[in-house]
C-alpha positions in Angstrom: 116.4 137.9 116.9 113.3 136.4 117.3 113.0 134.3 120.3 110.0 131.1 121.0 107.6 130.9 123.9 104.9 128.5 124.3 101.7 129.6 125.9 99.4 127.0 127.4 100.2 124.3 123.8 100.3 126.8 121.1 104.3 128.3 119.7 104.6 132.1 119.2 107.6 134.4 118.0 108.3 137.1 119.9 110.6 140.3 118.2 111.5 143.8 118.2 110.5 145.4 115.6 112.2 149.7 115.4 112.6 148.8 119.6 109.0 147.4 119.8 108.8 143.6 121.0 105.9 142.3 118.8 104.7 138.9 119.0 103.0 136.9 116.5 101.3 133.7 116.9 102.9 130.5 115.0 99.3 128.7 114.8 100.7 125.4 115.7 102.0 123.3 118.6 104.6 121.0 117.1 107.8 122.0 118.1 109.9 121.6 115.0 107.1 123.4 113.3 107.7 125.9 115.7 111.5 126.3 115.7 111.4 126.3 111.6 108.7 128.6 111.5 110.3 131.3 113.8 113.4 130.4 111.6 111.5 131.9 108.5 110.5 134.3 110.4 114.1 136.1 111.3 114.8 134.9 108.5 112.4 138.2 107.0 113.6 140.4 109.6 116.9 140.2 108.8 116.2 140.7 105.1 114.5 144.0 106.0 111.5 141.8 104.5 109.2 141.9 107.7 106.6 145.1 107.9 105.4 146.2 111.1 101.5 146.4 109.7 99.6 146.7 112.9 98.7 149.9 114.0 100.2 151.9 117.1 97.4 153.8 118.8 93.6 153.7 119.1 91.2 156.7 118.7 87.7 157.3 120.2 85.9 159.9 119.4 82.5 160.7 120.5 79.6 161.9 118.3 77.0 165.1 119.8 78.4 166.7 122.6 81.7 166.8 124.4 80.6 166.4 127.2 79.4 163.2 126.7 80.6 160.3 128.5 79.7 157.6 126.0 82.1 156.7 122.9 81.0 155.8 119.2 81.6 152.2 118.0 84.0 154.4 115.5 87.8 153.9 115.6 90.7 155.1 114.0 93.9 154.3 113.2 96.5 156.9 113.6 100.5 155.2 112.0 103.2 156.8 113.3 
Protein backbone atom coordinates (compact mmCIF):
# COMPACT_ATOMS: atom_id res chain seq x y z
CA UNK A 1 0.00 0.00 0.00
CA UNK A 2 1.32 3.42 -0.92
CA UNK A 3 1.21 6.50 1.26
CA UNK A 4 0.93 10.17 0.39
CA UNK A 5 3.45 12.73 1.66
CA UNK A 6 3.72 16.46 1.12
CA UNK A 7 7.08 18.23 0.95
CA UNK A 8 6.86 21.95 0.43
CA UNK A 9 4.03 22.41 -2.05
CA UNK A 10 4.39 19.10 -3.93
CA UNK A 11 3.01 15.65 -3.16
CA UNK A 12 5.01 12.42 -3.24
CA UNK A 13 4.04 8.76 -3.11
CA UNK A 14 5.98 6.44 -0.83
CA UNK A 15 5.73 2.68 -1.43
CA UNK A 16 7.79 -0.50 -1.10
CA UNK A 17 9.18 -2.66 -3.90
CA UNK A 18 11.10 -5.83 -3.00
CA UNK A 19 11.38 -4.66 0.61
CA UNK A 20 12.89 -1.27 -0.28
CA UNK A 21 11.17 2.06 0.08
CA UNK A 22 10.64 3.94 -3.17
CA UNK A 23 9.46 7.52 -3.52
CA UNK A 24 7.88 9.01 -6.59
CA UNK A 25 6.98 12.63 -7.27
CA UNK A 26 3.32 12.96 -8.24
CA UNK A 27 3.97 16.29 -10.00
CA UNK A 28 1.03 18.13 -8.49
CA UNK A 29 0.22 20.63 -5.78
CA UNK A 30 -3.48 19.68 -5.67
CA UNK A 31 -4.49 17.23 -2.93
CA UNK A 32 -7.37 15.65 -4.88
CA UNK A 33 -5.19 15.04 -7.95
CA UNK A 34 -2.46 13.58 -5.71
CA UNK A 35 -4.96 11.16 -4.13
CA UNK A 36 -6.12 10.00 -7.58
CA UNK A 37 -2.55 9.45 -8.78
CA UNK A 38 -1.78 7.59 -5.54
CA UNK A 39 -4.77 5.31 -6.17
CA UNK A 40 -3.53 4.64 -9.72
CA UNK A 41 -0.04 3.88 -8.42
CA UNK A 42 -1.40 1.58 -5.71
CA UNK A 43 -3.59 -0.20 -8.25
CA UNK A 44 -0.64 -0.71 -10.62
CA UNK A 45 1.45 -2.05 -7.75
CA UNK A 46 -1.22 -4.56 -6.72
CA UNK A 47 -1.58 -5.76 -10.33
CA UNK A 48 2.19 -6.18 -10.59
CA UNK A 49 2.49 -3.65 -13.40
CA UNK A 50 4.64 -1.24 -11.40
CA UNK A 51 8.25 -1.81 -12.41
CA UNK A 52 11.41 -0.90 -10.59
CA UNK A 53 13.35 0.66 -13.45
CA UNK A 54 15.86 2.72 -11.47
CA UNK A 55 19.38 1.35 -11.08
CA UNK A 56 20.29 0.10 -7.61
CA UNK A 57 24.01 0.81 -7.52
CA UNK A 58 26.38 3.04 -9.45
CA UNK A 59 30.03 2.10 -9.82
CA UNK A 60 32.56 4.71 -10.85
CA UNK A 61 35.71 3.47 -12.57
CA UNK A 62 38.81 5.61 -12.88
CA UNK A 63 40.95 5.73 -15.98
CA UNK A 64 44.68 5.32 -15.73
CA UNK A 65 46.61 3.94 -12.80
CA UNK A 66 44.99 2.34 -9.79
CA UNK A 67 46.61 4.88 -7.48
CA UNK A 68 44.79 7.74 -9.16
CA UNK A 69 42.34 9.43 -6.80
CA UNK A 70 40.39 11.28 -9.48
CA UNK A 71 37.29 9.38 -10.65
CA UNK A 72 36.39 9.55 -14.30
CA UNK A 73 33.05 10.63 -15.73
CA UNK A 74 32.24 7.09 -16.87
CA UNK A 75 29.29 5.63 -14.93
CA UNK A 76 28.23 2.00 -15.04
CA UNK A 77 24.71 1.13 -13.86
CA UNK A 78 24.26 -2.22 -12.18
CA UNK A 79 20.85 -3.86 -11.79
CA UNK A 80 20.01 -6.68 -9.44
